MIGUPA-708497 format. One record per residue (C-alpha): residue in one letter; x, y, z. Coordinates in steps of 0.5 Angstrom, whole numbers, plus 500, padded with zeros to 3 digits. Example, Ala and Ser with C-alpha at 12.3 -4.5 7.8 and 13.67 -1.06 7.14 Angstrom:
# MIGUPA-708497
> a_525_491_516
> s_527_498_514
END
This chain:
# MIGUPA-708497
> x_530_499_515
> x_538_500_515
> x_537_504_509
> x_532_508_511
> x_536_510_517
> x_542_512_513
> x_539_517_509
> x_535_521_515
> x_529_522_511
> x_524_527_512
> x_518_523_509
> x_518_516_509
> x_512_513_504
> x_511_506_505
> x_507_501_500
> x_507_494_503
> x_503_488_504
> x_500_485_497
> x_505_480_497
> x_504_477_504
> x_497_478_504
> x_494_471_501
> x_499_467_506
> x_497_471_512
> x_491_471_517
> x_488_478_518
> x_491_479_525
> x_498_476_522
> x_498_481_517
> x_496_487_522
> x_502_485_527
> x_507_484_521
> x_505_491_519
> x_505_494_526
> x_512_491_527
> x_514_495_520
> x_512_501_522
> x_515_501_529
> x_521_499_526
> x_521_505_522
> x_519_510_527
> x_525_508_531
> x_530_509_526
> x_527_516_524
> x_523_518_530
> x_522_525_527
> x_520_523_520
> x_513_524_517
> x_511_517_515
> x_506_516_510
> x_502_509_510
> x_500_508_503
> x_494_503_501
> x_495_497_497
> x_493_498_490
> x_487_494_487
> x_488_488_482
> x_485_485_476
> x_484_478_478
> x_482_477_470
> x_489_478_468
> x_495_474_469
> x_499_476_475
> x_492_478_478
> x_489_471_478
> x_492_469_484
> x_487_474_488
> x_481_472_485
> x_476_473_490
> x_480_476_494
> x_478_484_493
> x_475_484_500
> x_481_481_503
> x_485_487_500
> x_480_492_502
> x_480_489_509
> x_488_489_509
> x_487_497_507
> x_483_498_513
> x_488_495_518
> x_493_499_515
> x_489_505_516
> x_488_503_523
> x_495_503_524
> x_496_509_521
> x_491_513_526
> x_494_509_532
> x_501_511_530
> x_500_518_528
> x_502_516_521
> x_498_519_515
> x_494_514_511
> x_494_515_503
> x_488_512_500
> x_491_509_493
> x_486_504_492
> x_480_509_491
> x_485_512_486
> x_485_506_482
> x_479_502_483
> x_473_502_478
> x_468_497_481
> x_473_494_486
> x_478_492_481
> x_484_495_477
> x_482_497_470
> x_485_493_465
> x_487_500_461
> x_492_501_467
> x_495_495_468
> x_500_490_464
> x_498_484_468
> x_493_485_473
> x_497_487_479
> x_503_492_476
> x_502_498_473
> x_503_501_466
> x_509_506_467
> x_504_512_465
> x_499_509_470
> x_504_512_476
> x_502_519_474
> x_496_519_478
> x_500_516_484
> x_505_521_483
> x_500_527_483
> x_497_524_489
> x_503_524_494
> x_506_530_491
> x_500_533_496
> x_504_531_502
> x_511_534_500
> x_513_541_501
END
């Protein structure tokens, strides 16, 4: 938050949640995410805030295995992020749908089921470029 405040950005893109999702209840996740957004809004009240969805994972691959059977949990977390965006006047960016095939991250886009290959970031960059002037 201090780093965000120091640079006075016009736009703030937030990508958060996947690491804590497994260990938190849905309510705790939503509460902590709301606190994060509130903290950002307080330090840069004039910035446009973009809340990006969590990406899908591939639970058949190494890093994705921790999310075996949790695709619905990621989707419900993304729904919470979308609702927070609407409530707080932020813009929701659905990256999950941009990457998901049959609800998971296709193996050709990820090196370990959770982290993207460098070339897989191109579609992300193209998507968020729509929000920049």
